[in-house]
N, C-alpha and C positions, 0 to 999 in steps of 0.2 A: 531436335529441330526447331528455332524459333524463328519464325516469318520474320519478323520485327525485332530480330537480333540486332544491337547496336555494333557502330563499328569498333572494332578491337583495340581501338589506340583511344577512344574516349569513353570508355566504362565510368571514367568517377566524376565528369565534368553535370552540372546543374543542368536539365531540363530545359528547351528552351520555352521561354513564357515563364518560369516557375518565378512565385510572385516572393522577393528578398526585402523583408524590411528593414528600415535603417539602422535595428539595433546589427543585423548581417553585412547589411553595405557597409554602414560607416558604426564600427563597434567605437573608436576612441570617441570621437565626435558626439556620437550616439549618446553613450556616458556621462562625458563631461554634461551637453544638457540634462541629464536625468539627476546628475548630482546638484548645480543648479537649480534645478526644478522641485527638489526635496528640500535644499535649502532653505529659500526664499521663503517658502509658507510657512518653516519652523520656525523660522526669525521673526516673522513679521506678526504671525497669526498665534491667538491664544484662546481655550477654550472658553467661550461663554454663557449666560442662563438660554437654559433649554436645550443644553447640546448645541449651540450656535459656536462660529466660530467669528470672531472681533480681532480687530488688530491692535495689538501692543501699542501702549504708550511709550513715547518716545525713550523715559526713563530705563522703562523695559528691555528695548529694542539694546539700547546702547549696558546692558545687565553683563558681567565676564564671563557669565553663561555662556554669551554668545558664542564665546572664542570655541568652546567646544561643540559649537552645534556646528562651527566652522571647520575643524578637526574632524570630524565625524562625516560631513559632506564631502570634506574634501579626498579621505579616502574609499569614498566610493568609486572615484574615477577609478582606483584600482581594482573594483570586484570583481574581475574576468583573471588576473593574472594572481590576484593575492586573496583569492575569497576568506581562505580562514582568519588572518590577518586584519582585514577589515574587518571583519567579525567582533574580532576582539575591542578594537579600535570602537568598534558603533557602541556596545556594551560598555566599556571604561566610560564612555565621554554620556550614558544614557546614567550611569551609576551614581557619576557626579550631581544629577540632576534630581535623582530621586524625592516624592515629596515636594516639591517643590514649582511654583506651577510656569517654571521651565522644564519642567520634566515633560517633552514633548519628540521625543526623539525614538519613539517607537516605528514610525511609519518607514526610518534610516534602520531600525533591527529587523523590522521585514524584508526589505528588500536586500540586506547583508545575509540574512539565511535564506534566502532564495538565488543567491550567488553561491553559496556556499553549496548547497544542494545540487545547481548548473554545470558548477565548473570546477570542484574541487574532485578528486580522483581518490580523496582518502574520507571512508563514509562516516570514520569515529566521530570526526567532530560536528559534523550536522548535528546528533541527540545530542549530546554534550550544549551546543549550541544554543539549542532549544530549551532543555533543562537549566540553564544560566537567562536565558532570554525569558522562562517564564516564572523564572526566580526575582527576577525584576520586577515583571509584570505585578506581581502577586504585593510586592513588599512596596512598591508605589500604589497600588490600590488601596492598600490599607494606611500609607499615610496619608492617603485622600479622601479616604469612605467613600472610595468608590462602591458601588453593586457591585456583589459576586459576580452575576449574569455578566456586566461589563467584561470583568476580570477572566473570566471563562470563555467567552467569547474573542477577546484580545488572544490567549492561550491558542485557539481554533486557528485563526487566523495567520499566526509565526510559524504554527506546527505545518499548516496547508502550502504557507508561501516554501517551506522548504522541501518538502514533499512533492509537491511540482516539480520546483525545479529540479530535484534526482529524477524525477519520469521522463522530464524533458531530455537530461542528459542520457540516462537511460536509450531513450528513444532513438537519438542520435549514434548514440554506441553503434545501436543495431544496422542503423542505416550504414554508418561508415562501411560496418563488418560487409554487410551486403553487400556494398560496389565493391569492395578490394577480393571479395568473394567472384563476383561477377566479373572484374580483370581478370585473375586470377584463370576463372573458368576459360576468356577469352583469350587467353594467353595460352595455353592449353592447345586447347582445338587449333589456334595458329597454327604450334609446333607439330603435333600431329597431321593435320592436316599438311602440311610443308615437308611432313616424312613420306606420306604416300607421293606428294607430286616429284622427291627426287625418287622416290623408285620407280615412275613410271617414266621421266625424264630421262631417267641413268638405263634404264632398258630401251629408250628410244636412240638412245648415242650410242648404246653397245651395237643396235641394230645397223645401225649409218656404218662403222667401225668394221663391225662382218662383212659389209657390203664391198668395201674399199679392199679389205684382203680377201677378196673372190676376186673381184676385178682386178687386181694388180698381180695376181697368180696367175690369172687367164691370159692378161698381156706377155705375162713372162714369158711363158711357156710358145706362144703363138709370135712373138716379137718377129723372129728370124724369119717364118713362113708368111705369115700374112700382116706384114707394117702398117695394113689401111686399119685391120680389125684390135690390132695395138694398141695404135692409137684411141680407135672410139672406146677401146676400154679403159684407158687411162681416160679418158674425156670423162666416161661415168666414174671413175675412181676421186678425178678433182670435185667435180658434183655432189657426190656425195661425201666429199672431204668440207665442203662448204657448207650441208646442210648438217654435219655432224659438228662443226664449229658452232656455227646459228644456235644452235641444242643447246651446247655443250655453257653458252655464255647464259643462259637462260638456268642452269644448274648450276653454276657459281653462286655460291653466299646461300642458296640454300645447305640446311641444314640437317643429316641424316644419318639420328643416329643408330651404332650396330644395334643389328637385331636382324632377327632370322628373316630370309628373303621369303614369301609367299605368293607372288606371282611371276613368276618365269615366263608365261607364253605371251604371245601376241597381245599389246594392249588396244584396246578396242576405239574405234573413231565413228565418226555420221557415217561412212558406210555401215555402222551395225545399231543407226537407228530404229529401220525398219523391227528388227528382230524386238526392240526396247520396247519401242510404242505397239504390238503383238501383247508384250507380257503386260502390259499396263491395260492393253482392250480388255484382255480376259479376268483381269483383278476388278471389271464392272466400270473401266473410268474410258468416256468415248473421248479419241486422241485424234485430232487434225492435224499435218503436218502442211506447209510451204518452206518447201527447200529452193532456194535462189541463189543456193553455190555453186559459182559456174566453175573455177578454178580451182586443182587442188589445193590444198591445206597444208602446211607447214605440221611435221606432226605432232607436237606441241602445244597448238592448235587444236587440231585435229583433236586429242585425246581431250584438252580442258574444254573446249566446246561439247563434245561427249558427258564428262561428269555432270557441266553443268547443265545438261538436258535432263539428263538423268534423275541426280538431284532433285531440281524443278518437279519431274512426274512423281516423283515418290512425294514431294509434299503434297502434291494436289491429293495423289493415291492416299495417303494416311488421315488427309486432315479436312480435306472437302466432302467427304463423302460419297455414296455409292451417284450414278448417274450427273455425274458432274460432266462436264462438256471441256477440254483444255485443246488449245491450238497455238502449236509451236511453229513461229515464225524465223525462219534463217535464212538470212541477205547480205548479199556481197554489198559493201560498199568501198568508197574512192580508199581510205583509209584504215579499212576491218572488215572482222565478220560482228552483225549485228544478231544476238537470239532473242527473240520477247516467246515469253511461255505466258498465256493469258490462260485463267480460267475464271466461271463463273460459278463457284461452291461459296462456304461462307467465308471465308478467309480470313476465319478468326486468328486470334494469337494464340502460338502453337508452342509444346512444351521437349522437349529435344527427345528423338528417339532413335533408333537404329535403322537403316536405308535396307529394303526389301530386297534390291536387286541385287546380283552376283557384283562383287569389288569392291574396293575398301570402302569404307562407312563412310554417310559424309556426317555434315557436322550445321546442315542449316546454313542461314546467309552467309555466316561467317566462313566457312570452307568453302564455298561458292564464289565468295568478294575474294578469299585470298588467293585462289587459282588466277581469277583474270587481274591481282594486283600485278601478280608475278610476273604475268606477259606484258605489263603494261596498259593495262585495259582497268576497265570499269561493271561494275554491276548495282543496278540499282534495285529495289522493290517494294512494293507499295500496295497497299487495298485497293481497288478501282472503285469507282464512285457508286458505281450502281451492283455494286458485291460481287465477291471474290478476287483475284492476286490477281500482279503482274509484277511477272522477274520480266528485265532488260538487263543483258550485258553484253557490253563492246571490247571484242579482242581483237587486237593490231594483227597483223600479218606479216607484213616486211619485216625481216630480220635486217639485223645490222649488217654491213656489209665488211667484208673480210679485209 
């Protein structure tokens, strides 16, 4: 049971307010900017005295090697969709400049190696690309008489770029699997909860039909001797039929897999609330109830209201600790019944646990919200500013007319 369980239909969406950088928000545009941002310095700048960078002479900028820069830079635009091909294009372009003053494609190779680690599912190409890149770096360093420390440092940077991309890809994969698992679990909970609701509603409808059968039989037996009694019995049959049809409308569309029936007895309602409260009090929770319900409730609403209160109090019992005070407030409103359950416990994020009370097992917020939604209502749950938790459910009472 998780008091902060998300809606079942939105498990995979990004959390509100989560930061999304330009490479996530506008991937194509960001890659184009990245390619230009790497190409321009590669074309315009070269190494100067004392590890400085100076602007290339115009004659150097117009050198044919700049075409290789352009090809490698353009390839970076496809670094997400074709990361392996981009790596080999940049390596080939770099190979054509090794040992010359235009051997400046190491930065593009680093970006390509990162892209292979980040966006390629084939792990074979990353190590091969690192070997090829380090070999090119070593050849370039020997031809230009670079210090071995520079070559080793460059090799570490290239290896680190690929490793960083791979780690980010693995982490993203785990996050995606976690979201899929959460979505599957939410769907499983909804399906199981609908099974329980279908079973309970089926029993309610069966009860109404049984009443109709008894009343109709009584009317038939007394029709000749007591016409007025027969009329009253048939009026009761009509009312029970209307109620049964109203309940049946909410049963349609709820899938009920074939399974063993384990709840053939009468279903509980708010009339059983004192017994439930007594059980919770015996477990160490101080519970108070304000019952503002004046009119009888339809059977489906009465049952769902009881289950929601039961699940909410079980939540308090299991997760808020002893000596916690909980208050259940039931009130009639013009368009339905409102249930509010408050507690002053810790109200922390919780893990799933089975319900302690007798009856079908609950699934926290997901299950209670599913009950409310099937009746056309709503359910909200949130921590209270001063500590504890608040659960508010609204259940429509009026059914559709026949």
